[in-house]
Residue, then its C-alpha position, 0 to 999 in steps of 0.5 A: m248201644t251197649y245196653a246189656p242187662k244181666g239177670k239171675p240164671s234161670l236154666v231151662v236146658k243143660p250145657g250142650e242141649f241148646v247150642f247157638a252162635a253170635a254173628h254180625l256184631d254191628h250193634g251192642h244189643i248182641f251182648g244183651q241177646c247173648n246174656g239172656l240166652i246164656e242165663a237160660g242155659a244155652t251154650l254159646r259156641y261160635v262168634y263171627d264178624t268181619d271186624p277183628k276188634r269187635v270179635e276180640d271184645f266179644c271174646k273177652k266178655y265170653p271166654g271160650v267161644r270159638v271164632a268162626s272163619s265164616l258164617d258158613q262155618i256156623l251154618n254148616d254145624p248141625e249142632v247149632r240150633l240158633v243164630a243170634a245177630a245184630a247186623i246193620p238194620c238193612l241187612r237183618g232181613p236178608l241175613g235171617c232168611r239165609v239163616m232159616l234156609a240153612g235150617k237154623d232159627y234166627f234171633t235178631d236185634k230190633t228193628p228186624f227189617t227196613t222195608l216191607e219187601q224184606l218182611a214179605e220175604a221173611r214171612k215166605i221163608v218162615a212158611q217154607t222152612g218152619r224156622k223162627y224169626m224172633v226179635y230182641f225187643s229189649e225195652r220190654l223183654h229185658v226190663e223187669c218192670a215191663v215184664f211185671a206190667g204184662q203179668l199184672i194186665q194178664e191177671g186183670a189188675i187194670g181191667q181191659v186196656v184202653q190206651v198205651t202211651g210209650f216214650g222212648p228217648h235215647r242219648l245220641n252221643a254222635p261221635s260214638r256212632p258208626e257211619w250206618f247210623f246216620k244213613k236212612a237207607e241203612y237204619g230205616g228211620i226213627l219210627c222203624d228203628i227205636g219206634s219198633h219197641q213201642f209198637e211191640q209193647f202196644l200190641h203186647y199190653s193191649g192184646a191188639t193183633d193189628a192196628n191202623v196208623l192214624s198219624a205219624v211225624i218225623a223230624n231232624k230238630d237238632n242235628p243239621a250235620h247229619p241230615e239223614l238222621e231223624d232225631f224225633g218221631e211220634a205216631h198215633l195208632l188204633g188197634n183192631n180191638g179199639a185200644t189206642n196208642y201214642i208213641r214218642v221217640d227221640w235222640l234228644t236225651p240231655t247231658a245231665s241225665r243219669t241214663w241213656g233215656d228216660g223210657r216210660t210207659f203209661i197203660v190205661g185200663t177200664k179198672g186202673y192204670i200202670e206207669l213204668r219208669k224203666y231206667v231212672e227215677v228223675g231227681r231221686g236216688e232210686g234207679g229204674d224198674q219202678l212200676y206204679l199201679v192204681n186200681d179200685t183196690m190199691e195205690k202202690r209203687y213196686e221196686l222191681s230190680g232183681q225181683v222178676g227176671f227175664p222169662f222170655f229167654g228160657q221160654f224162647v229156648l224151649d220154643c226152639l226145641n219144642r216148636t211152640e210159641k210161648a215166648m212170643t208168636q211169630a205173628h206178633a213179632f212180624k206185626a210189630a215189625e209191619l207197624c213200624l214200617l207202615a208208620q215210617a212210610a206214612a210219616i210227615r217230615t216237619 
């Protein structure tokens, strides 16, 4: 909920050249979104939320930001190019459409939608306005070993990707969670929510542009007090290029873990394989951002914290200015969103 990495500034614009605002601070990922944009040189002008305490906390982290009296104040400022938001998941789609219709680009926390109808509406508004509906898939975009894995794959380090396995465990810490977190209509279901990270990574690493959901399972294994919560989910996908994907996500991280979740990714290619240990090395003193590469010429471990940076944010700022798609294509963001919705709809509850 409070995962907000900081990296080395990598400025692509001068102060004032790219102005953005933050709105709807329902999820702590808004801080990661803002950190990344600011490190790319973007200027944070406004913050808006209906909760004064959230606004107060935000202003402490970003001194000098102006408190907007309404979302309309932000949308009516012609200098604001982008609105970054982390609203309640079921509200993210409608909010994004409102932002785009006002002539701004939109940068939302994942998951970007909770229904296929919301996705369809956003696709329509993107086509109508030419605005961007971009998504903060933090488990790839804000993890250095995950960024480096993509670079290795592009360089051909493991040949053609055959299969991607993603594990996304999270710590529940139920008392700290807001009410909407436990209402399925509001958070969308576990495959829709945290599963969205995993489906996006599959598309990125494998190069698939579409996929079929072969199977999916959801369950509430250990939280009877919250019957609408799904604390376990898994899914199996077949990409349109023949690559396959298995994901497992859960809210079952044990108390003794040093991190909120032992996120790992395994990528198998025709000439080698990669393992990512994103946030922790279990039983060792090292932290996360560990990458293991084995191919026909090497067997190597990389420690990547502070070594790679987070290029997405600068690329995204330039995409907004130049109307390009170098950071992430709109088709890719929407396809990842579609797959998590389809997997959620197809899931068997056990």
